[in-house]
DOZAGU-428563 format. One line per field, with one value per residue (C-alpha): y, z, x; residue in three letters; residue number from 1. Coordinates in pm, 1 decimal. Layout:
<pts>
north	c(Y,...)
up	c(Z,...)
east	c(X,...)
res	c(ALA,...)
n	c(NUM,...)
</pts>
This chain:
<pts>
north	c(5600.7,5297.6,5157.4,4886.8,4794.0,4482.4,4461.7,4523.7,4864.4,4984.2,5167.5,5340.4,5465.5,5567.1,5778.1,5972.1,6037.6,6395.5,6493.6,6323.1,6487.4,6828.8,6779.1,6643.5,6856.9,6539.4,6361.2,6014.3,5776.3,5433.5,5174.1,4926.9,4663.7,4614.7,4750.2,5006.5,5369.1,5586.8,5892.8,6163.9,6466.2,6678.8,6826.6,6945.9,6819.2,6440.1,6421.2,6506.3,6222.8,5984.3,6099.8,6030.4,5683.8,5621.5,5722.0,5489.3,5204.5,5257.6,5238.2,4919.4,4778.6,4840.5,5175.7,5402.5,5690.7,5950.1,5790.5,5735.9,6103.3,6196.9,6073.8,6389.7,6590.7,6603.6,6446.5,6099.0,5818.7,5458.3,5134.3,4792.7,4450.9,4159.3,3847.8,3632.3,3740.5,3593.4,3272.8,3086.0,2880.8,3005.4,2862.1,3044.0,3374.0,3329.8,3259.6,3568.3,3790.7,3654.1,3740.4,4093.2,4150.4,3985.4,3868.6,4099.2,4331.3,4417.6,4392.7,4591.3,4856.1,4883.1,4924.0,5194.1,5376.2,5371.5,5481.8,5678.3,5461.6,5322.1,4946.1,4794.1,4418.8,4309.3,3986.3,3913.9,4279.7,4488.8,4859.7,5119.6,5488.4,5740.2,5992.9,5919.0,5886.8,5639.7,5406.5,5235.6,5176.4,5018.1,4812.6,4681.3,4583.2,4394.7,4224.8,4108.7,3953.0,3788.0,3638.4,3486.5,3712.1,3720.3,3996.9,4127.6,4166.8,4370.3,4590.5,4655.7,4744.5,4992.2,5147.4,5189.1,5326.6,5580.0,5696.2,5727.7,5929.1,6163.6,6216.5,6272.9,6529.0,6713.8,6732.7,6926.6,7150.0,7504.6,7405.8,7423.1,7082.0,7096.1)
up	c(11392.4,11591.6,11915.3,12146.9,12504.6,12714.7,12876.3,13223.6,13109.8,12928.8,13222.7,13305.8,12948.8,12922.0,13236.9,13066.0,12730.7,12804.0,12930.1,12639.4,12388.2,12535.5,12568.5,12216.7,12041.3,11907.0,11916.2,12073.0,12021.2,12176.1,11941.7,12169.8,11894.6,11812.4,12141.4,11968.8,12042.4,11732.2,11752.4,11500.9,11466.8,11354.8,11067.2,11319.2,11369.3,11311.3,11519.9,11827.9,11741.7,11725.3,12069.6,12209.8,12048.9,12214.2,12554.6,12519.6,12397.6,12685.2,12941.7,12774.5,12812.6,13187.7,13205.1,13483.1,13373.9,13497.3,13298.5,12990.4,12988.2,12953.0,12594.1,12518.9,12552.2,12315.5,12541.2,12603.7,12354.8,12382.9,12248.1,12293.2,12283.6,12217.8,12376.1,12151.3,11862.7,12048.7,12178.7,12154.9,12463.0,12777.0,12992.7,12790.4,12814.4,13191.7,13208.4,12997.9,13210.7,13519.9,13374.8,13294.3,13636.4,13820.9,14177.6,14384.4,14083.1,14084.1,13709.7,13603.1,13861.9,13741.4,13378.0,13481.7,13695.9,13430.1,13147.3,13311.1,13107.2,13270.1,13207.5,13240.4,13204.1,13146.2,12988.3,12697.0,12643.9,12772.4,12740.1,12753.0,12817.9,12807.6,12598.7,12247.2,12350.1,12631.6,12484.9,12244.7,12531.7,12753.6,12462.3,12378.8,12745.1,12741.9,12413.5,12561.3,12854.0,12616.1,12421.3,12744.4,12813.0,13170.3,13386.5,13452.8,13075.4,13054.6,13346.7,13179.2,12856.5,13047.9,13209.8,12872.7,12707.3,12986.7,12949.7,12570.9,12609.4,12858.4,12617.0,12327.6,12520.6,12644.7,12292.1,12178.1,12483.4,12363.9,11996.3,11788.9,11675.2,11325.0)
east	c(1696.2,1592.3,1730.4,1605.0,1690.5,1628.0,1285.4,1428.1,1561.5,1244.6,1089.5,1416.9,1463.2,1096.7,1136.1,1418.0,1250.1,1141.0,1486.9,1664.0,1429.6,1496.7,1874.3,1914.3,1654.2,1496.6,1165.3,1164.9,876.6,844.4,691.4,514.3,470.9,837.1,974.2,1195.4,1267.4,1251.0,1473.8,1383.1,1615.0,1315.8,1518.6,1775.7,2127.5,2132.5,2451.2,2244.4,2007.3,2303.6,2411.7,2064.7,2067.8,2406.7,2270.1,1971.1,2192.9,2439.1,2159.2,2038.9,2390.5,2390.0,2567.7,2440.7,2220.9,2471.2,2754.4,2535.2,2433.9,2801.1,2768.0,2567.8,2889.6,3183.2,3444.4,3299.7,3253.2,3141.8,3280.8,3122.7,3285.8,3051.0,3196.7,2975.4,3198.4,3493.6,3337.9,3010.0,3088.9,2914.9,3194.9,3461.0,3269.0,3244.1,3619.1,3698.1,3474.1,3645.9,3988.3,3870.2,3717.0,4006.0,4017.7,3798.5,3756.7,4128.9,4197.3,3892.5,3977.1,4337.9,4226.4,3979.9,4237.1,4509.8,4283.6,4002.4,3764.1,3452.1,3425.3,3076.9,3031.7,2674.4,2561.0,2790.5,2881.9,3168.9,3093.4,3367.9,3299.3,3579.6,3765.3,3882.5,4249.5,4192.0,3927.0,4172.5,4417.5,4152.1,4019.1,4366.7,4418.8,4088.7,4176.6,4507.0,4318.0,4070.4,4362.9,4491.8,4789.0,4916.5,4774.1,5125.2,5174.9,4855.3,4962.5,5299.6,5115.7,4898.0,5203.7,5380.2,5066.2,5021.4,5383.0,5344.9,5025.6,5193.8,5485.4,5244.1,5040.8,5347.9,5493.6,5183.5,5159.7,5121.9,5121.7,4808.1,4683.0,4541.0)
res	c(UNK,UNK,UNK,UNK,UNK,UNK,UNK,UNK,UNK,UNK,UNK,UNK,UNK,UNK,UNK,UNK,UNK,UNK,UNK,UNK,UNK,UNK,UNK,UNK,UNK,UNK,UNK,UNK,UNK,UNK,UNK,UNK,UNK,UNK,UNK,UNK,UNK,UNK,UNK,UNK,UNK,UNK,UNK,UNK,UNK,UNK,UNK,UNK,UNK,UNK,UNK,UNK,UNK,UNK,UNK,UNK,UNK,UNK,UNK,UNK,UNK,UNK,UNK,UNK,UNK,UNK,UNK,UNK,UNK,UNK,UNK,UNK,UNK,UNK,UNK,UNK,UNK,UNK,UNK,UNK,UNK,UNK,UNK,UNK,UNK,UNK,UNK,UNK,UNK,UNK,UNK,UNK,UNK,UNK,UNK,UNK,UNK,UNK,UNK,UNK,UNK,UNK,UNK,UNK,UNK,UNK,UNK,UNK,UNK,UNK,UNK,UNK,UNK,UNK,UNK,UNK,UNK,UNK,UNK,UNK,UNK,UNK,UNK,UNK,UNK,UNK,UNK,UNK,UNK,UNK,UNK,UNK,UNK,UNK,UNK,UNK,UNK,UNK,UNK,UNK,UNK,UNK,UNK,UNK,UNK,UNK,UNK,UNK,UNK,UNK,UNK,UNK,UNK,UNK,UNK,UNK,UNK,UNK,UNK,UNK,UNK,UNK,UNK,UNK,UNK,UNK,UNK,UNK,UNK,UNK,UNK,UNK,UNK,UNK,UNK,UNK,UNK,UNK)
n	c(1,2,3,4,5,6,7,8,9,10,11,12,13,14,15,16,17,18,19,20,21,22,23,24,25,26,27,28,29,30,31,32,33,34,35,36,37,38,39,40,41,42,43,44,45,46,47,48,49,50,51,52,53,54,55,56,57,58,59,60,61,62,63,64,65,66,67,68,69,70,71,72,73,74,75,76,77,78,79,80,81,82,83,84,85,86,87,88,89,90,91,92,93,94,95,96,97,98,99,100,101,102,103,104,105,106,107,108,109,110,111,112,113,114,115,116,117,118,119,120,121,122,123,124,125,126,127,128,129,130,131,132,133,134,135,136,137,138,139,140,141,142,143,144,145,146,147,148,149,150,151,152,153,154,155,156,157,158,159,160,161,162,163,164,165,166,167,168,169,170,171,172,173,174,175,176,177,178)
</pts>
């Protein structure tokens, strides 16, 4: 498996290669010519190799090392929104990022607090890290902002989604989930 990162993140990822190799039980080789990291599961579990690729990709997208390493566990997953898929206009992307961040970071903070999902905005990417139940909620909130919905509408959506998730979790309390 191959993964690349921006030049400014190369040294950081290279400094983690030994730890990532050990944690994932994989071999990681950096190909200087094409500036790619090659992750080889060494005939072990390829799922672990995918996790290592996710960690490297997350770091390349601006996620902190400590948050990216959470992807090695079973509880945290990553989703990425590419704003270039939404708009080619640089001005529109800047406007959308501003709506997502909100005045003084308020909107981004509210989304993170409601969902427990880490939201990282870097370049034209929005990276989400969180559990599998909360990522879709945070992503939907971000999509509503991208579509131009009022912030108050997004906050009401988050409130409803949180209440639904609480009801869902309480309905399965003590019951085996198959």
